[in-house]
C-alpha positions as protocol buffer text, in pm:
chain_id: "A"
residue {
  index: 1
  type: MET
  ca { x: 9584 y: 7725 z: 9024 }
}
residue {
  index: 2
  type: GLN
  ca { x: 9395 y: 7482 z: 9245 }
}
residue {
  index: 3
  type: ARG
  ca { x: 9016 y: 7481 z: 9215 }
}
residue {
  index: 4
  type: ARG
  ca { x: 8753 y: 7514 z: 9488 }
}
residue {
  index: 5
  type: ARG
  ca { x: 8381 y: 7477 z: 9507 }
}
residue {
  index: 6
  type: LEU
  ca { x: 8133 y: 7742 z: 9616 }
}
residue {
  index: 7
  type: GLY
  ca { x: 7825 y: 7528 z: 9635 }
}
residue {
  index: 8
  type: SER
  ca { x: 7809 y: 7405 z: 9273 }
}
residue {
  index: 9
  type: LEU
  ca { x: 8019 y: 7692 z: 9140 }
}
residue {
  index: 10
  type: ASP
  ca { x: 8377 y: 7601 z: 9046 }
}
residue {
  index: 11
  type: VAL
  ca { x: 8637 y: 7877 z: 9092 }
}
residue {
  index: 12
  type: GLY
  ca { x: 9009 y: 7926 z: 9133 }
}
residue {
  index: 13
  type: ALA
  ca { x: 9122 y: 7879 z: 9490 }
}
residue {
  index: 14
  type: ILE
  ca { x: 9219 y: 8246 z: 9507 }
}
residue {
  index: 15
  type: GLY
  ca { x: 8999 y: 8516 z: 9351 }
}
residue {
  index: 16
  type: LEU
  ca { x: 9067 y: 8881 z: 9271 }
}
residue {
  index: 17
  type: GLY
  ca { x: 8902 y: 9146 z: 9486 }
}
residue {
  index: 18
  type: CYS
  ca { x: 8861 y: 9440 z: 9250 }
}
residue {
  index: 19
  type: LEU
  ca { x: 8801 y: 9715 z: 9508 }
}
residue {
  index: 20
  type: THR
  ca { x: 9145 y: 9871 z: 9481 }
}
residue {
  index: 21
  type: LEU
  ca { x: 9141 y: 9887 z: 9102 }
}
residue {
  index: 22
  type: THR
  ca { x: 8945 y: 10210 z: 9148 }
}
residue {
  index: 23
  type: ALA
  ca { x: 8968 y: 10466 z: 9426 }
}
residue {
  index: 24
  type: ALA
  ca { x: 8966 y: 10306 z: 9771 }
}
residue {
  index: 25
  type: TYR
  ca { x: 9309 y: 10293 z: 9934 }
}
residue {
  index: 26
  type: GLY
  ca { x: 9454 y: 10613 z: 9795 }
}
residue {
  index: 27
  type: THR
  ca { x: 9549 y: 10662 z: 9434 }
}
residue {
  index: 28
  type: PRO
  ca { x: 9437 y: 10372 z: 9209 }
}
residue {
  index: 29
  type: PRO
  ca { x: 9641 y: 10247 z: 8913 }
}
residue {
  index: 30
  type: PRO
  ca { x: 9585 y: 10390 z: 8569 }
}
residue {
  index: 31
  type: ASP
  ca { x: 9299 y: 10212 z: 8391 }
}
residue {
  index: 32
  type: ALA
  ca { x: 9533 y: 10049 z: 8141 }
}
residue {
  index: 33
  type: ASP
  ca { x: 9733 y: 9893 z: 8422 }
}
residue {
  index: 34
  type: ALA
  ca { x: 9420 y: 9781 z: 8609 }
}
residue {
  index: 35
  type: ILE
  ca { x: 9287 y: 9615 z: 8292 }
}
residue {
  index: 36
  type: ALA
  ca { x: 9628 y: 9446 z: 8235 }
}
residue {
  index: 37
  type: THR
  ca { x: 9600 y: 9307 z: 8590 }
}
residue {
  index: 38
  type: ILE
  ca { x: 9257 y: 9158 z: 8518 }
}
residue {
  index: 39
  type: HIS
  ca { x: 9390 y: 9003 z: 8198 }
}
residue {
  index: 40
  type: ARG
  ca { x: 9688 y: 8855 z: 8378 }
}
residue {
  index: 41
  type: ALA
  ca { x: 9455 y: 8710 z: 8643 }
}
residue {
  index: 42
  type: ALA
  ca { x: 9286 y: 8486 z: 8392 }
}
residue {
  index: 43
  type: GLU
  ca { x: 9621 y: 8374 z: 8256 }
}
residue {
  index: 44
  type: ILE
  ca { x: 9730 y: 8241 z: 8597 }
}
residue {
  index: 45
  type: GLY
  ca { x: 9402 y: 8085 z: 8692 }
}
residue {
  index: 46
  type: VAL
  ca { x: 9258 y: 8362 z: 8911 }
}
residue {
  index: 47
  type: ASP
  ca { x: 8922 y: 8362 z: 8737 }
}
residue {
  index: 48
  type: MET
  ca { x: 8680 y: 8501 z: 8993 }
}
residue {
  index: 49
  type: LEU
  ca { x: 8651 y: 8881 z: 8979 }
}
residue {
  index: 50
  type: ASP
  ca { x: 8472 y: 9030 z: 9282 }
}
residue {
  index: 51
  type: THR
  ca { x: 8318 y: 9376 z: 9249 }
}
residue {
  index: 52
  type: SER
  ca { x: 8017 y: 9576 z: 9368 }
}
residue {
  index: 53
  type: ASP
  ca { x: 7800 y: 9858 z: 9245 }
}
residue {
  index: 54
  type: ALA
  ca { x: 7917 y: 10039 z: 9558 }
}
residue {
  index: 55
  type: TYR
  ca { x: 8286 y: 10041 z: 9454 }
}
residue {
  index: 56
  type: ALA
  ca { x: 8362 y: 10390 z: 9325 }
}
residue {
  index: 57
  type: THR
  ca { x: 7984 y: 10432 z: 9269 }
}
residue {
  index: 58
  type: GLY
  ca { x: 7978 y: 10194 z: 8973 }
}
residue {
  index: 59
  type: GLU
  ca { x: 8312 y: 10291 z: 8817 }
}
residue {
  index: 60
  type: ASN
  ca { x: 8462 y: 9961 z: 8928 }
}
residue {
  index: 61
  type: GLU
  ca { x: 8204 y: 9763 z: 8735 }
}
residue {
  index: 62
  type: LEU
  ca { x: 8257 y: 9981 z: 8432 }
}
residue {
  index: 63
  type: LEU
  ca { x: 8628 y: 9912 z: 8445 }
}
residue {
  index: 64
  type: ILE
  ca { x: 8567 y: 9535 z: 8460 }
}
residue {
  index: 65
  type: GLY
  ca { x: 8322 y: 9560 z: 8176 }
}
residue {
  index: 66
  type: ARG
  ca { x: 8593 y: 9710 z: 7958 }
}
residue {
  index: 67
  type: ALA
  ca { x: 8851 y: 9455 z: 8075 }
}
residue {
  index: 68
  type: ILE
  ca { x: 8641 y: 9146 z: 7999 }
}
residue {
  index: 69
  type: ALA
  ca { x: 8520 y: 9256 z: 7661 }
}
residue {
  index: 70
  type: GLY
  ca { x: 8590 y: 8973 z: 7419 }
}
residue {
  index: 71
  type: ARG
  ca { x: 8702 y: 8743 z: 7703 }
}
residue {
  index: 72
  type: ARG
  ca { x: 8392 y: 8707 z: 7919 }
}
residue {
  index: 73
  type: HIS
  ca { x: 8414 y: 8327 z: 7905 }
}
residue {
  index: 74
  type: ARG
  ca { x: 8743 y: 8334 z: 8102 }
}
residue {
  index: 75
  type: TYR
  ca { x: 8594 y: 8484 z: 8418 }
}
residue {
  index: 76
  type: VAL
  ca { x: 8345 y: 8420 z: 8696 }
}
residue {
  index: 77
  type: ILE
  ca { x: 8194 y: 8758 z: 8767 }
}
residue {
  index: 78
  type: ALA
  ca { x: 8070 y: 8831 z: 9117 }
}
residue {
  index: 79
  type: SER
  ca { x: 7898 y: 9153 z: 9206 }
}
residue {
  index: 80
  type: LYS
  ca { x: 7682 y: 9296 z: 9487 }
}
residue {
  index: 81
  type: PHE
  ca { x: 7400 y: 9537 z: 9559 }
}
residue {
  index: 82
  type: GLY
  ca { x: 7239 y: 9725 z: 9838 }
}
residue {
  index: 83
  type: ASN
  ca { x: 7543 y: 9886 z: 10012 }
}
residue {
  index: 84
  type: LEU
  ca { x: 7454 y: 10258 z: 10012 }
}
residue {
  index: 85
  type: ARG
  ca { x: 7553 y: 10584 z: 10179 }
}
residue {
  index: 86
  type: LYS
  ca { x: 7322 y: 10850 z: 10315 }
}
residue {
  index: 87
  type: PRO
  ca { x: 7386 y: 11214 z: 10225 }
}
residue {
  index: 88
  type: ASP
  ca { x: 7580 y: 11256 z: 10554 }
}
residue {
  index: 89
  type: GLY
  ca { x: 7809 y: 10965 z: 10460 }
}
residue {
  index: 90
  type: THR
  ca { x: 7669 y: 10710 z: 10711 }
}
residue {
  index: 91
  type: PRO
  ca { x: 7594 y: 10356 z: 10584 }
}
residue {
  index: 92
  type: ALA
  ca { x: 7253 y: 10245 z: 10459 }
}
residue {
  index: 93
  type: ALA
  ca { x: 7112 y: 9940 z: 10281 }
}
residue {
  index: 94
  type: ASN
  ca { x: 6831 y: 9876 z: 10034 }
}
residue {
  index: 95
  type: GLY
  ca { x: 6687 y: 9526 z: 9997 }
}
residue {
  index: 96
  type: ARG
  ca { x: 6349 y: 9615 z: 9843 }
}
residue {
  index: 97
  type: PRO
  ca { x: 6254 y: 9383 z: 9556 }
}
residue {
  index: 98
  type: ASP
  ca { x: 6208 y: 9664 z: 9307 }
}
residue {
  index: 99
  type: TYR
  ca { x: 6548 y: 9805 z: 9392 }
}
residue {
  index: 100
  type: VAL
  ca { x: 6710 y: 9461 z: 9354 }
}
residue {
  index: 101
  type: ARG
  ca { x: 6583 y: 9436 z: 9001 }
}
residue {
  index: 102
  type: GLN
  ca { x: 6694 y: 9792 z: 8916 }
}
residue {
  index: 103
  type: ALA
  ca { x: 7039 y: 9738 z: 9070 }
}
residue {
  index: 104
  type: CYS
  ca { x: 7095 y: 9418 z: 8877 }
}
residue {
  index: 105
  type: GLU
  ca { x: 6999 y: 9575 z: 8544 }
}
residue {
  index: 106
  type: ALA
  ca { x: 7233 y: 9863 z: 8606 }
}
residue {
  index: 107
  type: SER
  ca { x: 7520 y: 9629 z: 8700 }
}
residue {
  index: 108
  type: LEU
  ca { x: 7464 y: 9417 z: 8390 }
}
residue {
  index: 109
  type: ARG
  ca { x: 7495 y: 9730 z: 8174 }
}
residue {
  index: 110
  type: ARG
  ca { x: 7810 y: 9851 z: 8345 }
}
residue {
  index: 111
  type: LEU
  ca { x: 7969 y: 9504 z: 8331 }
}
residue {
  index: 112
  type: ASN
  ca { x: 7875 y: 9467 z: 7968 }
}
residue {
  index: 113
  type: THR
  ca { x: 7748 y: 9117 z: 8022 }
}
residue {
  index: 114
  type: ASP
  ca { x: 7420 y: 8928 z: 7994 }
}
residue {
  index: 115
  type: VAL
  ca { x: 7459 y: 8744 z: 8322 }
}
residue {
  index: 116
  type: ILE
  ca { x: 7628 y: 8788 z: 8660 }
}
residue {
  index: 117
  type: ASP
  ca { x: 7764 y: 8458 z: 8784 }
}
residue {
  index: 118
  type: LEU
  ca { x: 7735 y: 8529 z: 9156 }
}
residue {
  index: 119
  type: TYR
  ca { x: 7514 y: 8808 z: 9285 }
}
residue {
  index: 120
  type: TYR
  ca { x: 7535 y: 8901 z: 9652 }
}
residue {
  index: 121
  type: ILE
  ca { x: 7326 y: 9100 z: 9896 }
}
residue {
  index: 122
  type: HIS
  ca { x: 7609 y: 9337 z: 9994 }
}
residue {
  index: 123
  type: ARG
  ca { x: 7448 y: 9465 z: 10311 }
}
residue {
  index: 124
  type: VAL
  ca { x: 7126 y: 9339 z: 10470 }
}
residue {
  index: 125
  type: ASP
  ca { x: 6841 y: 9586 z: 10486 }
}
residue {
  index: 126
  type: PRO
  ca { x: 6685 y: 9550 z: 10832 }
}
residue {
  index: 127
  type: THR
  ca { x: 6361 y: 9710 z: 10712 }
}
residue {
  index: 128
  type: VAL
  ca { x: 6291 y: 9442 z: 10452 }
}
residue {
  index: 129
  type: PRO
  ca { x: 6231 y: 9071 z: 10528 }
}
residue {
  index: 130
  type: ILE
  ca { x: 6531 y: 8888 z: 10392 }
}
residue {
  index: 131
  type: GLU
  ca { x: 6291 y: 8647 z: 10221 }
}
residue {
  index: 132
  type: ASP
  ca { x: 6156 y: 8935 z: 10009 }
}
residue {
  index: 133
  type: THR
  ca { x: 6509 y: 9038 z: 9899 }
}
residue {
  index: 134
  type: VAL
  ca { x: 6603 y: 8678 z: 9816 }
}
residue {
  index: 135
  type: GLY
  ca { x: 6274 y: 8627 z: 9634 }
}
residue {
  index: 136
  type: ALA
  ca { x: 6360 y: 8910 z: 9395 }
}
residue {
  index: 137
  type: MET
  ca { x: 6704 y: 8756 z: 9344 }
}
residue {
  index: 138
  type: ALA
  ca { x: 6544 y: 8424 z: 9266 }
}
residue {
  index: 139
  type: GLU
  ca { x: 6330 y: 8594 z: 9003 }
}
residue {
  index: 140
  type: LEU
  ca { x: 6648 y: 8735 z: 8844 }
}
residue {
  index: 141
  type: LYS
  ca { x: 6790 y: 8383 z: 8837 }
}
residue {
  index: 142
  type: ARG
  ca { x: 6481 y: 8244 z: 8666 }
}
residue {
  index: 143
  type: ALA
  ca { x: 6506 y: 8525 z: 8410 }
}
residue {
  index: 144
  type: GLY
  ca { x: 6869 y: 8421 z: 8334 }
}
residue {
  index: 145
  type: LYS
  ca { x: 7019 y: 8748 z: 8460 }
}
residue {
  index: 146
  type: ILE
  ca { x: 7217 y: 8585 z: 8750 }
}
residue {
  index: 147
  type: ARG
  ca { x: 7340 y: 8228 z: 8797 }
}
residue {
  index: 148
  type: PHE
  ca { x: 7399 y: 8195 z: 9172 }
}
residue {
  index: 149
  type: LEU
  ca { x: 7296 y: 8385 z: 9488 }
}
residue {
  index: 150
  type: GLY
  ca { x: 7509 y: 8500 z: 9776 }
}
residue {
  index: 151
  type: ILE
  ca { x: 7493 y: 8713 z: 10087 }
}
residue {
  index: 152
  type: SER
  ca { x: 7760 y: 8930 z: 10250 }
}
residue {
  index: 153
  type: GLU
  ca { x: 7823 y: 9044 z: 10610 }
}
residue {
  index: 154
  type: ALA
  ca { x: 7502 y: 8885 z: 10746 }
}
residue {
  index: 155
  type: ALA
  ca { x: 7431 y: 8728 z: 11087 }
}
residue {
  index: 156
  type: PRO
  ca { x: 7397 y: 8353 z: 11116 }
}
residue {
  index: 157
  type: ALA
  ca { x: 7023 y: 8364 z: 11162 }
}
residue {
  index: 158
  type: THR
  ca { x: 6982 y: 8583 z: 10851 }
}
residue {
  index: 159
  type: ILE
  ca { x: 7205 y: 8350 z: 10650 }
}
residue {
  index: 160
  type: SER
  ca { x: 6984 y: 8057 z: 10750 }
}
residue {
  index: 161
  type: ARG
  ca { x: 6666 y: 8238 z: 10655 }
}
residue {
  index: 162
  type: ALA
  ca { x: 6811 y: 8348 z: 10323 }
}
residue {
  index: 163
  type: HIS
  ca { x: 6925 y: 7998 z: 10242 }
}
residue {
  index: 164
  type: ALA
  ca { x: 6582 y: 7858 z: 10330 }
}
residue {
  index: 165
  type: ALA
  ca { x: 6423 y: 8102 z: 10086 }
}
residue {
  index: 166
  type: HIS
  ca { x: 6663 y: 8006 z: 9807 }
}
residue {
  index: 167
  type: PRO
  ca { x: 6993 y: 7815 z: 9833 }
}
residue {
  index: 168
  type: MET
  ca { x: 7288 y: 8049 z: 9890 }
}
residue {
  index: 169
  type: THR
  ca { x: 7596 y: 7955 z: 9692 }
}
residue {
  index: 170
  type: ALA
  ca { x: 7830 y: 8170 z: 9899 }
}
residue {
  index: 171
  type: VAL
  ca { x: 7860 y: 8381 z: 10211 }
}
residue {
  index: 172
  type: GLN
  ca { x: 8115 y: 8663 z: 10188 }
}
residue {
  index: 173
  type: ILE
  ca { x: 8252 y: 8818 z: 10506 }
}
residue {
  index: 174
  type: GLU
  ca { x: 8588 y: 8970 z: 10600 }
}
residue {
  index: 175
  type: TYR
  ca { x: 8828 y: 8699 z: 10715 }
}
residue {
  index: 176
  type: SER
  ca { x: 9198 y: 8709 z: 10783 }
}
residue {
  index: 177
  type: LEU
  ca { x: 9450 y: 8633 z: 11054 }
}
residue {
  index: 178
  type: TRP
  ca { x: 9344 y: 8947 z: 11239 }
}
residue {
  index: 179
  type: THR
  ca { x: 8964 y: 8934 z: 11166 }
}
residue {
  index: 180
  type: ARG
  ca { x: 8830 y: 8599 z: 11277 }
}
residue {
  index: 181
  type: GLN
  ca { x: 8479 y: 8656 z: 11414 }
}
residue {
  index: 182
  type: VAL
  ca { x: 8327 y: 8419 z: 11152 }
}
residue {
  index: 183
  type: GLU
  ca { x: 8498 y: 8120 z: 11316 }
}
residue {
  index: 184
  type: ALA
  ca { x: 8254 y: 8097 z: 11607 }
}
residue {
  index: 185
  type: GLU
  ca { x: 7928 y: 8056 z: 11413 }
}
residue {
  index: 186
  type: VAL
  ca { x: 7937 y: 8145 z: 11045 }
}
residue {
  index: 187
  type: LEU
  ca { x: 8192 y: 7894 z: 10923 }
}
residue {
  index: 188
  type: PRO
  ca { x: 8027 y: 7599 z: 11105 }
}
residue {
  index: 189
  type: LEU
  ca { x: 7694 y: 7711 z: 10964 }
}
residue {
  index: 190
  type: CYS
  ca { x: 7831 y: 7724 z: 10613 }
}
residue {
  index: 191
  type: ARG
  ca { x: 7966 y: 7373 z: 10656 }
}
residue {
  index: 192
  type: ALA
  ca { x: 7633 y: 7249 z: 10789 }
}
residue {
  index: 193
  type: LEU
  ca { x: 7427 y: 7407 z: 10507 }
}
residue {
  index: 194
  type: GLY
  ca { x: 7672 y: 7334 z: 10227 }
}
residue {
  index: 195
  type: ILE
  ca { x: 7730 y: 7705 z: 10151 }
}
residue {
  index: 196
  type: GLY
  ca { x: 8069 y: 7818 z: 10017 }
}
residue {
  index: 197
  type: PHE
  ca { x: 8261 y: 8085 z: 10204 }
}
residue {
  index: 198
  type: VAL
  ca { x: 8449 y: 8374 z: 10043 }
}
residue {
  index: 199
  type: GLY
  ca { x: 8682 y: 8568 z: 10264 }
}
residue {
  index: 200
  type: TYR
  ca { x: 8739 y: 8932 z: 10165 }
}
residue {
  index: 201
  type: SER
  ca { x: 9032 y: 9143 z: 10288 }
}
residue {
  index: 202
  type: PRO
  ca { x: 9236 y: 8827 z: 10364 }
}
residue {
  index: 203
  type: LEU
  ca { x: 9548 y: 9050 z: 10380 }
}
residue {
  index: 204
  type: GLY
  ca { x: 9396 y: 9276 z: 10645 }
}
residue {
  index: 205
  type: ARG
  ca { x: 9341 y: 9558 z: 10395 }
}
residue {
  index: 206
  type: GLY
  ca { x: 9710 y: 9544 z: 10299 }
}
residue {
  index: 207
  type: PHE
  ca { x: 9846 y: 9546 z: 10652 }
}
residue {
  index: 208
  type: LEU
  ca { x: 9942 y: 9175 z: 10655 }
}
residue {
  index: 209
  type: ALA
  ca { x: 10126 y: 9235 z: 10323 }
}
residue {
  index: 210
  type: GLY
  ca { x: 10341 y: 9506 z: 10483 }
}
residue {
  index: 211
  type: ALA
  ca { x: 10169 y: 9776 z: 10276 }
}
residue {
  index: 212
  type: VAL
  ca { x: 10067 y: 10005 z: 10563 }
}
residue {
  index: 213
  type: LYS
  ca { x: 10344 y: 10147 z: 10775 }
}
residue {
  index: 214
  type: VAL
  ca { x: 10199 y: 10488 z: 10859 }
}
residue {
  index: 215
  type: GLU
  ca { x: 9849 y: 10613 z: 10937 }
}
residue {
  index: 216
  type: PRO
  ca { x: 9652 y: 10632 z: 10610 }
}
residue {
  index: 217
  type: GLY
  ca { x: 9596 y: 10977 z: 10464 }
}
residue {
  index: 218
  type: ALA
  ca { x: 9291 y: 11158 z: 10336 }
}
residue {
  index: 219
  type: GLY
  ca { x: 9108 y: 10974 z: 10054 }
}
residue {
  index: 220
  type: ASP
  ca { x: 9204 y: 10633 z: 10192 }
}
residue {
  index: 221
  type: MET
  ca { x: 8907 y: 10444 z: 10338 }
}
residue {
  index: 222
  type: ARG
  ca { x: 9131 y: 10284 z: 10598 }
}
residue {
  index: 223
  type: ARG
  ca { x: 9176 y: 10619 z: 10768 }
}
residue {
  index: 224
  type: GLY
  ca { x: 8847 y: 10574 z: 10953 }
}
residue {
  index: 225
  type: MET
  ca { x: 8921 y: 10217 z: 11060 }
}
residue {
  index: 226
  type: PRO
  ca { x: 9039 y: 10191 z: 11423 }
}
residue {
  index: 227
  type: ARG
  ca { x: 9321 y: 9943 z: 11353 }
}
residue {
  index: 228
  type: PHE
  ca { x: 9489 y: 10199 z: 11137 }
}
residue {
  index: 229
  type: SER
  ca { x: 9478 y: 10488 z: 11384 }
}
residue {
  index: 230
  type: ARG
  ca { x: 9822 y: 10607 z: 11486 }
}
residue {
  index: 231
  type: ASP
  ca { x: 9838 y: 10440 z: 11829 }
}
residue {
  index: 232
  type: ASN
  ca { x: 9676 y: 10114 z: 11730 }
}
residue {
  index: 233
  type: LEU
  ca { x: 9882 y: 10093 z: 11411 }
}
residue {
  index: 234
  type: ALA
  ca { x: 10205 y: 10130 z: 11614 }
}
residue {
  index: 235
  type: ARG
  ca { x: 10102 y: 9838 z: 11831 }
}
residue {
  index: 236
  type: ASN
  ca { x: 9997 y: 9623 z: 11536 }
}
residue {
  index: 237
  type: LEU
  ca { x: 10320 y: 9692 z: 11354 }
}
residue {
  index: 238
  type: GLU
  ca { x: 10507 y: 9530 z: 11647 }
}
residue {
  index: 239
  type: VAL
  ca { x: 10312 y: 9210 z: 11581 }
}
residue {
  index: 240
  type: LEU
  ca { x: 10376 y: 9244 z: 11206 }
}
residue {
  index: 241
  type: THR
  ca { x: 10749 y: 9250 z: 11276 }
}
residue {
  index: 242
  type: GLU
  ca { x: 10734 y: 8906 z: 11428 }
}
residue {
  index: 243
  type: PHE
  ca { x: 10502 y: 8787 z: 11152 }
}
residue {
  index: 244
  type: THR
  ca { x: 10765 y: 8900 z: 10899 }
}
residue {
  index: 245
  type: ARG
  ca { x: 11029 y: 8693 z: 11076 }
}
residue {
  index: 246
  type: ILE
  ca { x: 10802 y: 8385 z: 11070 }
}
residue {
  index: 247
  type: ALA
  ca { x: 10732 y: 8429 z: 10700 }
}
residue {
  index: 248
  type: ALA
  ca { x: 11099 y: 8477 z: 10617 }
}
residue {
  index: 249
  type: ALA
  ca { x: 11190 y: 8154 z: 10802 }
}
residue {
  index: 250
  type: GLU
  ca { x: 10929 y: 7974 z: 10591 }
}
residue {
  index: 251
  type: GLY
  ca { x: 11073 y: 8125 z: 10274 }
}
residue {
  index: 252
  type: CYS
  ca { x: 10765 y: 8324 z: 10169 }
}
residue {
  index: 253
  type: THR
  ca { x: 10628 y: 8672 z: 10192 }
}
residue {
  index: 254
  type: THR
  ca { x: 10392 y: 8786 z: 10467 }
}
residue {
  index: 255
  type: ALA
  ca { x: 10114 y: 8816 z: 10210 }
}
residue {
  index: 256
  type: GLN
  ca { x: 10168 y: 8456 z: 10098 }
}
residue {
  index: 257
  type: LEU
  ca { x: 10176 y: 8328 z: 10455 }
}
residue {
  index: 258
  type: ALA
  ca { x: 9853 y: 8517 z: 10541 }
}
residue {
  index: 259
  type: LEU
  ca { x: 9682 y: 8363 z: 10235 }
}
residue {
  index: 260
  type: ALA
  ca { x: 9821 y: 8016 z: 10305 }
}
residue {
  index: 261
  type: TRP
  ca { x: 9672 y: 8040 z: 10652 }
}
residue {
  index: 262
  type: VAL
  ca { x: 9325 y: 8133 z: 10514 }
}
residue {
  index: 263
  type: LEU
  ca { x: 9350 y: 7855 z: 10256 }
}
residue {
  index: 264
  type: SER
  ca { x: 9425 y: 7605 z: 10529 }
}
residue {
  index: 265
  type: ARG
  ca { x: 9103 y: 7672 z: 10720 }
}
residue {
  index: 266
  type: GLN
  ca { x: 8800 y: 7447 z: 10729 }
}
residue {
  index: 267
  type: PRO
  ca { x: 8551 y: 7444 z: 10573 }
}
residue {
  index: 268
  type: PRO
  ca { x: 8750 y: 7551 z: 10266 }
}
residue {
  index: 269
  type: VAL
  ca { x: 8764 y: 7925 z: 10206 }
}
residue {
  index: 270
  type: VAL
  ca { x: 8814 y: 8115 z: 9881 }
}
residue {
  index: 271
  type: PRO
  ca { x: 9007 y: 8435 z: 9967 }
}
residue {
  index: 272
  type: ILE
  ca { x: 8979 y: 8728 z: 9735 }
}
residue {
  index: 273
  type: PRO
  ca { x: 9276 y: 8964 z: 9805 }
}
residue {
  index: 274
  type: SER
  ca { x: 9266 y: 9296 z: 9623 }
}
residue {
  index: 275
  type: SER
  ca { x: 9561 y: 9330 z: 9391 }
}
residue {
  index: 276
  type: SER
  ca { x: 9580 y: 9644 z: 9186 }
}
residue {
  index: 277
  type: ARG
  ca { x: 9917 y: 9561 z: 9025 }
}
residue {
  index: 278
  type: ARG
  ca { x: 10039 y: 9251 z: 8844 }
}
residue {
  index: 279
  type: PRO
  ca { x: 10344 y: 9168 z: 9065 }
}
residue {
  index: 280
  type: ARG
  ca { x: 10121 y: 9162 z: 9374 }
}
residue {
  index: 281
  type: LEU
  ca { x: 9860 y: 8953 z: 9191 }
}
residue {
  index: 282
  type: GLU
  ca { x: 10125 y: 8699 z: 9095 }
}
residue {
  index: 283
  type: GLU
  ca { x: 10270 y: 8694 z: 9446 }
}
residue {
  index: 284
  type: ASN
  ca { x: 9928 y: 8630 z: 9597 }
}
residue {
  index: 285
  type: ALA
  ca { x: 9834 y: 8365 z: 9345 }
}
residue {
  index: 286
  type: ALA
  ca { x: 10155 y: 8172 z: 9422 }
}
residue {
  index: 287
  type: ALA
  ca { x: 10029 y: 8122 z: 9777 }
}
residue {
  index: 288
  type: ALA
  ca { x: 9788 y: 7857 z: 9649 }
}
residue {
  index: 289
  type: SER
  ca { x: 10076 y: 7624 z: 9572 }
}
residue {
  index: 290
  type: LEU
  ca { x: 10281 y: 7680 z: 9887 }
}
residue {
  index: 291
  type: ALA
  ca { x: 10334 y: 7387 z: 10122 }
}
residue {
  index: 292
  type: VAL
  ca { x: 10361 y: 7579 z: 10450 }
}
residue {
  index: 293
  type: SER
  ca { x: 10447 y: 7370 z: 10752 }
}
residue {
  index: 294
  type: PRO
  ca { x: 10177 y: 7311 z: 11015 }
}
residue {
  index: 295
  type: GLN
  ca { x: 10416 y: 7456 z: 11275 }
}
residue {
  index: 296
  type: THR
  ca { x: 10438 y: 7784 z: 11083 }
}
residue {
  index: 297
  type: LEU
  ca { x: 10065 y: 7806 z: 11039 }
}
residue {
  index: 298
  type: ALA
  ca { x: 10017 y: 7742 z: 11408 }
}
residue {
  index: 299
  type: ALA
  ca { x: 10271 y: 8012 z: 11497 }
}
residue {
  index: 300
  type: ALA
  ca { x: 10089 y: 8264 z: 11278 }
}
residue {
  index: 301
  type: ASP
  ca { x: 9762 y: 8160 z: 11436 }
}
residue {
  index: 302
  type: ARG
  ca { x: 9892 y: 8221 z: 11792 }
}
residue {
  index: 303
  type: LEU
  ca { x: 10059 y: 8547 z: 11695 }
}
residue {
  index: 304
  type: PHE
  ca { x: 9733 y: 8705 z: 11582 }
}
residue {
  index: 305
  type: ALA
  ca { x: 9521 y: 8591 z: 11874 }
}
residue {
  index: 306
  type: ALA
  ca { x: 9245 y: 8845 z: 11939 }
}
residue {
  index: 307
  type: ASP
  ca { x: 9416 y: 9003 z: 12238 }
}
residue {
  index: 308
  type: ASN
  ca { x: 9723 y: 9077 z: 12024 }
}
residue {
  index: 309
  type: VAL
  ca { x: 9532 y: 9288 z: 11771 }
}
residue {
  index: 310
  type: ALA
  ca { x: 9481 y: 9654 z: 11864 }
}
residue {
  index: 311
  type: GLY
  ca { x: 9148 y: 9801 z: 11767 }
}
residue {
  index: 312
  type: PRO
  ca { x: 8818 y: 9666 z: 11617 }
}
residue {
  index: 313
  type: ARG
  ca { x: 8787 y: 9631 z: 11242 }
}
residue {
  index: 314
  type: TYR
  ca { x: 8520 y: 9897 z: 11206 }
}
residue {
  index: 315
  type: ALA
  ca { x: 8425 y: 10217 z: 11385 }
}
residue {
  index: 316
  type: GLU
  ca { x: 8091 y: 10204 z: 11569 }
}
residue {
  index: 317
  type: ILE
  ca { x: 7878 y: 10350 z: 11290 }
}
residue {
  index: 318
  type: ALA
  ca { x: 8014 y: 10113 z: 11027 }
}
residue {
  index: 319
  type: ALA
  ca { x: 7997 y: 9817 z: 11265 }
}
residue {
  index: 320
  type: ARG
  ca { x: 7623 y: 9867 z: 11302 }
}
residue {
  index: 321
  type: ALA
  ca { x: 7577 y: 9795 z: 10929 }
}
residue {
  index: 322
  type: VAL
  ca { x: 7721 y: 9441 z: 10945 }
}
residue {
  index: 323
  type: GLY
  ca { x: 7609 y: 9125 z: 11119 }
}
residue {
  index: 324
  type: ILE
  ca { x: 7240 y: 9199 z: 11065 }
}
């Protein structure tokens, strides 16, 4: 596995998004299988595990804590805080300093570790100055409870203010062939400030891997995402058909081509595809060693131009919680 830098943090070029190891996209794998996937990840150089206290309301962190027992030294653990839900299910955020400290202590217990390697603001709280939230994170770093700071789904101006308060090691925002809003301002800002960039959902929440052929059912978080509604999905599947042909001509899977495209971007990106099963994990990891032709990458780039993608990535309510 190639290595990449997130600020001064060294990680494998591809990480493991752990969201789907617990309930998210329908039925998750049995815990024993999920833990075996985490163990296999380290064996093939996928050492960064990305989780959050919001994933399955802490169950995801608990699962990782069990998986890394006795092998903590083999992993770079990234987690997040502050992404909440109101009683009616609408999104909320909490960036108050006292909450930051409480959230970190709870994550440390669930993860069964003394330190979180990379700790992110998962969602920006618009009611709290970002400097106050970052200040609490800096205190956690001085106390040895976290090693590096990050911020997720924030606006460029917020990223700049956070970085001025304490250097950010990484910005994490959704990035894939069909979600490319970060290219206009965020990626250039990360390059200018020397901040690493982590792209989540680089496989378009499974779509680019060919894993979504029908509208998601109840219990699948994609059901409320406009791109997966019946009419939009039908249009997007037409584009996927051509993408499948391009990947086949290159001799790789659509997932591998989607990841190779992300890995080719500048400044360098660390994608963190969610892989709940070992064969998918291994398939994704192999993308880091592919030598995809520039012509194929350019064809994929053109195919997923913004006007070829049907539907925004989030519904209106969810969209208001990002880019703050």
